[in-house]
C-alpha positions as CSV (number, residue, x, y, z in Angstrom):
1,M,-40.9,2.9,88.3
2,N,-44.4,4.0,87.4
3,A,-45.3,6.4,84.7
4,T,-46.1,9.4,86.7
5,T,-42.6,8.9,88.3
6,R,-40.7,9.0,84.9
7,I,-42.7,11.9,83.6
8,F,-42.2,13.9,86.8
9,G,-38.4,13.1,86.7
10,M,-37.9,14.0,83.2
11,I,-39.8,17.3,83.8
12,V,-37.4,18.1,86.8
13,W,-34.4,17.1,84.7
14,L,-35.2,19.2,81.4
15,G,-36.5,22.1,83.6
16,G,-33.2,21.9,85.4
17,L,-31.2,22.0,82.3
18,I,-33.6,24.9,81.0
19,V,-33.2,27.1,84.1
20,T,-29.5,26.5,84.0
21,G,-29.2,27.6,80.4
22,A,-31.4,30.6,80.7
23,L,-29.4,31.6,83.8
24,I,-26.1,31.6,81.7
25,L,-27.8,33.2,78.5
26,S,-29.1,35.8,80.8
27,L,-25.8,36.9,82.3
28,T,-24.4,36.6,78.8
29,A,-27.1,39.0,77.5
30,A,-26.3,41.4,80.4
31,R,-22.7,41.5,78.7
32,V,-23.4,42.4,75.2
33,G,-23.3,46.1,74.3
34,E,-21.3,48.8,74.8
35,H,-21.0,48.5,78.8
36,K,-18.0,49.5,80.6
37,S,-17.9,46.6,82.6
38,S,-17.3,44.5,79.4
39,T,-14.3,44.0,77.2
40,Y,-15.9,45.4,74.2
41,G,-17.2,48.4,76.4
42,N,-13.9,49.3,77.8
43,A,-12.3,49.2,74.3
44,Y,-15.0,51.6,72.9
45,V,-14.8,53.9,75.7
46,Q,-11.0,54.3,75.1
47,F,-11.3,54.6,71.3
48,Q,-13.8,57.0,71.8
49,N,-11.9,59.1,74.2
50,S,-9.3,59.4,72.0
51,W,-11.0,59.4,68.6
52,G,-14.2,61.1,69.0
53,G,-17.7,59.9,69.2
54,E,-20.9,60.7,67.7
55,I,-20.1,64.3,66.1
56,G,-22.7,67.1,66.4
57,I,-21.7,70.2,64.7
58,I,-22.7,73.3,66.6
59,P,-23.5,76.2,64.3
60,P,-21.9,79.6,65.2
61,L,-23.9,82.2,67.2
62,F,-23.8,85.7,65.3
63,T,-24.5,88.9,67.3
64,L,-24.3,92.5,66.6
65,R,-22.6,94.5,69.1
66,R,-23.2,98.4,69.5
67,S,-22.0,100.9,71.7
68,Y,-24.0,104.0,72.4
69,T,-23.7,106.9,74.8
70,E,-26.8,108.7,77.0
71,S,-26.9,111.3,79.6
72,A,-27.5,110.3,83.0
73,F,-27.9,112.5,86.2
74,N,-25.3,112.0,88.7
75,K,-26.7,112.8,92.2
76,D,-23.1,113.1,93.8
77,A,-21.9,115.4,91.0
78,K,-25.6,117.0,90.7
79,Q,-25.0,117.1,86.7
80,Y,-25.5,115.2,84.0
81,E,-22.9,112.9,82.6
82,E,-22.5,110.8,79.3
83,V,-22.5,107.3,80.1
84,V,-21.3,104.5,77.8
85,H,-23.8,101.5,77.2
86,T,-23.4,98.4,75.3
87,A,-26.0,96.2,73.7
88,T,-26.3,93.1,71.5
89,Y,-28.5,91.8,69.1
90,P,-28.5,88.2,67.8
91,L,-28.1,87.8,64.0
92,V,-29.9,84.6,62.2
93,P,-28.2,83.7,59.1
94,K,-30.2,84.3,55.8
95,S,-28.8,81.5,54.4
96,I,-26.3,78.6,55.1
97,D,-24.3,76.3,52.8
98,I,-22.5,73.1,54.2
99,D,-19.9,71.5,51.9
100,S,-18.5,68.3,53.9
101,S,-16.1,65.5,52.9
102,V,-16.4,62.3,55.0
103,E,-13.6,59.7,54.8
104,Y,-14.8,56.4,56.6
105,G,-12.6,53.9,57.5
106,E,-12.4,51.2,60.3
107,Q,-10.0,51.6,63.0
108,E,-8.5,48.9,65.3
109,L,-7.7,48.7,69.0
110,D,-7.1,45.8,71.0
111,L,-8.3,43.4,68.0
112,L,-11.6,45.2,68.1
113,V,-12.7,47.2,65.1
114,F,-14.6,50.5,65.2
115,N,-16.3,52.4,62.3
116,A,-14.4,55.7,62.3
117,F,-14.6,58.9,60.4
118,E,-12.6,61.9,59.5
119,T,-14.4,64.6,58.0
120,H,-13.3,68.2,56.4
121,N,-16.1,71.0,56.5
122,T,-16.5,74.2,55.0
123,E,-19.5,76.1,56.3
124,T,-20.8,79.5,54.3
125,Y,-23.2,81.8,56.5
126,L,-24.6,84.9,54.9
127,I,-25.3,87.3,57.5
128,V,-27.6,90.5,57.0
129,N,-28.1,93.1,59.7
130,K,-31.8,93.6,60.0
131,T,-31.7,95.9,63.1
132,Q,-31.7,99.6,62.8
133,Y,-28.2,99.8,64.6
134,T,-24.8,100.1,63.3
135,G,-22.3,97.9,65.3
136,D,-19.6,95.4,65.4
137,L,-20.5,92.0,63.9
138,L,-19.3,89.1,66.3
139,I,-19.1,85.4,66.0
140,K,-18.8,82.8,68.8
141,V,-17.8,79.3,67.6
142,S,-18.0,76.1,69.8
143,K,-16.5,72.9,69.6
144,P,-18.7,70.1,68.2
145,E,-20.5,67.8,70.2
146,N,-18.2,64.6,71.4
147,A,-15.2,66.0,69.2
148,N,-11.9,65.4,70.6
149,L,-9.7,66.6,67.6
150,M,-10.1,69.6,65.7
151,Y,-7.7,71.1,63.1
152,D,-7.3,73.5,60.0
153,Y,-10.0,75.6,61.8
154,T,-10.3,79.1,60.4
155,I,-13.0,82.0,59.8
156,R,-12.5,83.6,56.7
157,I,-14.5,87.0,55.7
158,P,-14.3,87.6,51.8
159,S,-15.7,91.3,52.1
160,Q,-12.8,92.0,54.4
161,G,-10.0,91.2,51.7
162,N,-10.4,87.5,52.3
163,L,-9.3,88.3,56.0
164,I,-8.4,84.8,57.9
165,L,-9.0,84.8,61.6
166,Q,-8.0,82.1,63.9
167,P,-11.3,81.3,66.1
168,S,-11.5,81.5,69.9
169,M,-13.7,78.9,71.2
170,D,-16.8,79.7,73.1
171,A,-15.7,83.7,73.2
172,P,-17.0,86.4,71.0
173,Q,-14.9,87.4,68.4
174,A,-15.1,90.6,66.3
175,L,-15.3,90.0,62.4
176,I,-16.5,93.1,60.9
177,P,-16.4,96.8,62.4
178,G,-19.3,99.2,61.5
179,F,-21.6,96.7,60.2
180,A,-24.3,99.0,59.0
181,P,-28.1,98.3,58.7
182,G,-29.1,96.2,55.6
183,S,-25.3,95.2,55.3
184,E,-24.7,91.8,54.1
185,A,-21.8,89.6,54.8
186,E,-20.4,86.0,54.0
187,V,-18.6,84.1,56.8
188,I,-16.6,81.0,55.9
189,V,-15.8,78.8,58.5
190,T,-13.5,75.4,57.8
191,Y,-12.2,72.9,60.0
192,A,-11.5,69.2,60.3
193,T,-12.4,66.6,63.1
194,K,-12.9,62.9,63.7
195,G,-15.8,61.0,65.2
196,M,-17.8,57.8,65.1
197,D,-21.1,56.6,64.2
198,V,-23.0,59.8,63.6
199,F,-22.1,63.0,61.7
200,K,-24.7,65.4,61.9
201,Y,-25.3,69.3,61.9
202,N,-27.5,70.5,64.9
203,L,-30.1,72.3,62.6
204,S,-32.6,72.1,65.5
205,A,-30.6,75.1,66.9
206,Y,-32.6,77.2,64.8
207,Q,-35.8,75.9,65.6
208,N,-37.2,79.3,67.0
209,N,-35.9,80.9,63.8
210,V,-37.0,80.8,60.1
211,I,-33.7,80.3,57.6
212,E,-34.5,81.2,54.2
213,R,-32.3,78.7,52.7
214,V,-30.1,75.7,53.9
215,T,-27.9,73.6,51.2
216,A,-25.8,71.0,52.1
217,K,-23.6,68.4,50.2
218,V,-21.8,65.5,51.8
219,V,-19.6,63.6,49.8
220,I,-18.8,60.0,51.1
221,N,-16.4,57.4,50.5
222,V,-18.4,54.4,50.9
223,D,-22.0,53.6,50.2
224,E,-23.0,51.9,53.5
225,F,-24.6,54.6,55.6
226,G,-28.0,55.9,56.4
227,I,-29.7,59.3,56.8
228,Y,-29.7,60.5,60.4
229,R,-33.3,61.4,60.4
230,F,-36.4,61.1,58.1
231,G,-38.3,64.1,56.9
232,L,-35.6,66.5,55.4
233,P,-35.6,66.7,51.7
234,H,-32.4,65.0,50.6
235,N,-31.1,63.6,47.4
236,T,-28.4,60.6,47.5
237,E,-26.4,59.7,44.5
238,L,-24.1,56.6,44.1
239,T,-20.8,57.0,42.5
240,K,-17.9,54.8,41.9
241,D,-16.0,56.1,44.9
242,G,-18.9,56.0,47.3
243,A,-21.7,58.3,47.5
244,T,-22.9,62.1,47.5
245,V,-25.8,63.2,49.5
246,E,-27.4,66.7,49.0
247,F,-30.0,68.7,51.3
248,D,-31.9,71.8,49.9
249,V,-34.5,73.3,52.2
250,E,-36.1,76.6,52.0
251,N,-38.0,78.8,54.4
252,F,-38.1,76.4,57.2
253,S,-37.9,76.1,61.0
254,T,-37.0,72.7,62.2
255,T,-36.4,70.5,65.4
256,Q,-34.4,67.9,63.5
257,D,-30.6,67.7,63.0
258,L,-29.5,66.9,59.3
259,G,-26.7,64.3,59.1
260,I,-25.6,60.5,58.4
261,T,-25.1,57.5,60.4
262,F,-22.6,54.5,59.6
263,L,-23.9,51.2,59.7
264,A,-21.2,49.4,61.9
265,K,-21.3,46.2,63.6
266,Q,-21.8,48.0,67.1
267,R,-25.4,49.2,65.7
268,Y,-26.0,45.6,65.7
269,L,-25.2,45.1,69.4
270,D,-28.7,46.2,70.6
271,S,-30.3,43.5,68.4
272,I,-27.8,40.8,69.5
273,Q,-28.6,41.8,73.2
274,N,-32.3,41.3,72.5
275,L,-31.4,38.0,70.6
276,I,-29.5,36.5,73.9
277,G,-32.2,37.7,76.1
278,Y,-34.7,35.7,74.3
279,S,-32.3,32.6,73.6
280,P,-33.7,30.7,76.6
281,M,-36.9,30.4,74.9
282,S,-34.9,28.7,71.8
283,L,-33.3,26.4,74.6
284,A,-36.6,25.5,75.8
285,F,-38.2,24.8,72.7
286,F,-35.2,22.8,71.4
287,L,-35.2,20.5,74.4
288,I,-38.9,19.8,74.6
289,V,-39.1,19.4,70.8
290,T,-36.4,16.9,70.9
291,F,-38.1,15.0,73.8
292,I,-41.5,14.9,72.3
293,F,-40.0,13.8,68.7
294,S,-38.0,11.2,70.0
295,Q,-41.1,9.4,71.9
296,I,-43.1,9.8,68.7
297,F,-40.6,8.2,66.3
298,T,-39.5,5.6,69.3
299,V,-35.9,7.0,69.4
300,K,-34.0,5.6,72.6
301,F,-31.4,7.2,74.4
302,N,-30.1,8.2,77.8
303,A,-31.6,11.0,79.5
304,F,-28.3,12.4,80.3
305,H,-27.6,13.0,76.4
306,Y,-30.1,15.8,77.0
307,L,-27.3,18.0,78.8
308,F,-25.1,17.9,75.7
309,V,-28.0,18.5,73.2
310,G,-28.8,21.4,75.2
311,M,-25.3,22.6,75.1
312,I,-25.1,22.6,71.2
313,D,-27.9,25.1,71.3
314,L,-26.5,27.1,74.2
315,F,-23.0,27.3,72.5
316,Y,-24.4,28.9,69.4
317,F,-25.9,31.8,71.3
318,L,-22.5,32.2,73.3
319,F,-20.5,32.2,70.3
320,V,-22.8,35.0,68.6
321,A,-22.6,36.9,72.0
322,Y,-18.9,37.1,72.0
323,L,-17.8,37.0,68.6
324,I,-20.0,39.9,67.5
325,R,-17.1,42.1,69.3
326,F,-14.4,41.0,67.1
327,F,-16.2,40.6,63.7
328,G,-19.1,42.0,61.6
329,V,-22.8,40.6,62.2
330,F,-22.6,38.2,59.0
331,P,-19.2,36.7,59.8
332,T,-19.9,36.3,63.3
333,F,-23.3,34.4,62.4
334,A,-21.4,32.4,59.8
335,I,-18.6,31.3,62.4
336,S,-21.2,30.6,65.0
337,I,-23.1,28.4,62.6
338,V,-20.1,26.4,61.4
339,L,-18.7,25.6,65.1
340,T,-22.2,24.7,66.1
341,A,-22.8,22.5,62.9
342,A,-19.5,20.9,63.9
343,M,-20.7,20.0,67.6
344,F,-24.1,18.7,66.1
345,L,-22.2,16.2,63.5
346,L,-19.9,15.2,65.9
347,Y,-22.5,14.1,68.5
348,A,-26.3,14.1,67.3
349,P,-25.8,11.0,64.5
350,N,-24.1,8.9,67.3
351,V,-26.9,9.4,69.7
352,F,-30.2,9.5,67.7
353,G,-29.0,8.0,64.5
354,K,-28.6,9.3,61.1
355,W,-32.4,9.7,60.1
356,F,-33.5,11.3,63.7
357,A,-30.4,13.7,63.8
358,Y,-30.7,15.1,60.2
359,R,-34.6,15.1,59.7
360,V,-35.8,16.2,63.1
361,V,-33.1,17.4,65.7
362,G,-31.1,19.3,62.7
363,V,-34.0,20.9,61.4
364,F,-35.2,22.3,64.5
365,L,-31.8,23.2,65.5
366,F,-31.6,25.5,62.4
367,L,-34.8,26.7,62.9
368,L,-34.3,27.6,66.8
369,T,-30.9,29.1,66.0
370,V,-30.3,30.5,62.5
371,V,-33.9,31.5,61.5
372,F,-34.5,32.5,65.3
373,S,-31.2,34.9,65.1
374,L,-32.4,36.4,61.6
375,I,-35.4,37.3,63.0
376,F,-33.8,39.5,65.7
377,L,-31.9,41.3,62.7
378,M,-35.0,42.4,61.2
379,P,-35.7,46.1,61.6
380,I,-39.4,45.7,61.5
381,F,-41.9,42.8,61.4
382,R,-39.7,41.3,64.5
383,G,-42.6,40.6,66.4
384,L,-44.8,39.2,63.7
385,L,-42.0,36.8,62.6
386,F,-41.4,35.4,66.1
387,V,-45.0,35.0,66.6
388,V,-45.0,32.9,63.2
389,L,-42.1,30.8,63.8
390,V,-43.4,29.7,67.2
391,F,-46.5,29.2,65.5
392,L,-45.1,26.9,63.2
393,I,-43.1,24.7,65.7
394,F,-46.6,24.5,67.7
395,M,-48.2,23.4,64.6
396,S,-45.5,20.9,63.4
397,I,-45.6,19.5,67.1
398,M,-49.6,19.5,67.2
399,V,-49.8,17.5,63.7
400,F,-47.5,14.4,64.9
401,V,-48.7,14.4,68.4
402,S,-52.2,14.1,66.9
403,R,-51.3,11.1,64.7
404,S,-49.4,9.3,67.8
405,D,-50.6,6.9,70.5
406,I,-49.3,8.9,73.5
407,S,-50.0,5.7,75.6
408,K,-47.3,3.7,73.5
409,W,-44.6,6.4,74.4
410,S,-41.7,5.0,76.3
411,I,-41.9,7.3,79.0
412,V,-45.6,6.2,79.8
413,S,-45.3,2.8,78.7
414,G,-42.1,1.9,80.5
415,E,-40.6,0.0,77.4
C-alpha cells in the first residue's frame, strides 16, 4: 500500500468518525434546553403550570368616574330632557412605594430541581385628583403575568377608616365616593404569589407618564441573584440572611421594569446548548491532534483505536448535556470530568504508553473538554477566548510539525 492510499484511508476513517460524532452531538444539542420534546422541558412546563413562571406585576389602573346631566332635545316628545352621562378620567399615581419579601427555595419534580420563589408584596399608591371634577375613585387590578397562585389579596384605604376590600380582577371597583379635585388618598394593595426565575414590577406601564417618585425595597433570603435590568438606580446590601435591594427614582418616565432574577441552572441551558453545538469542533481537533502527534513522536497503534479515543471526547459532552438537567452547572462539569478521566485512565495509557498518554493526549483532552467548556460559560469575551484557544492549539501543532521530518512519519514511509 503506497503513501497516498494510506493517507486517503486515514482521512476517510477520521472523517467518518468526526461526521458520526458531529451528528450525535448535533442531535444532543437540539435536546438541550427548555423544550417540550425533552424530559427536562416536560417537567419544566409541568412545574411552571402549577407553581408559576416569570412573574411580572401589573400596576393597578386608577380612574375617576363622574356622572353628570345635561339637557338634550327629544324630537319625539318635542321638549328638552335631562340626560345622565358618565365619563372616566385616568389618574396616574403621584408616588409608588413597593415593599416585597422574596423567599427563594429550590423545588423538586421528578428528580429535577427548579428555582422557585414565594413573594409577599405591599404596594402603596398615592393618588391625587388633578382633574377639575368630583367623582368616584376606581381601581382595576389584574393578575400578575404568569402567576398561577395568588392569596392574601386585599385593598386597604387608610383615609376611609382602614377600609379593607376584596379585589375583583380586571373589573373597575369603587374605592372612594366624592373624590374632589385636589384630594389625595393612599391605596395599599397587598398580596402573595409564587413564581420562577424572574420577579419584576412592570414600571414600563407608566412610560407615557411622569411619576414623581418610586421607591422599592426587596428583601431576599439569598445572595445569588441579579438585577432584572441595568440602568435603574438601586442599592444592594448583603445581610447574614440574604440581601436587601432598594430602588429610589424621582420624576421619571421609563420603558424598563424593576425587578430581580435568580441565577439557577436552567439559566445555563443556553450556554450548554451552544457548547454542545460547537463540540464537534472539539472532537475533530482532538482526533487530528492525536493523529499528528502520534506521527511526530512515532507512537504506533491500530487505527481502530481512534474510535475509542473519539468516544472519550464524545461522552464528555454527552454527560454534560444530560446531567445539567439534574444537577447544577458546577456539579455537572465535576461529574463529567471524573467520568471522562476514568475512561481516559482505563484506556489511553494501555494504547499509547504512559508518556504519550499523559504528556500529549491527556493535555489536549483537558484543553478541548474542560477549558473548551469554561469558555462557553463566560458571559463576555467568549468569542475572543475561543479564538485564543484554537490559536494556541494550532501554534502547538505548528511548532512540533516544523521540527519534524514528515517524510519519516509512519503513514508516509509505511514503516
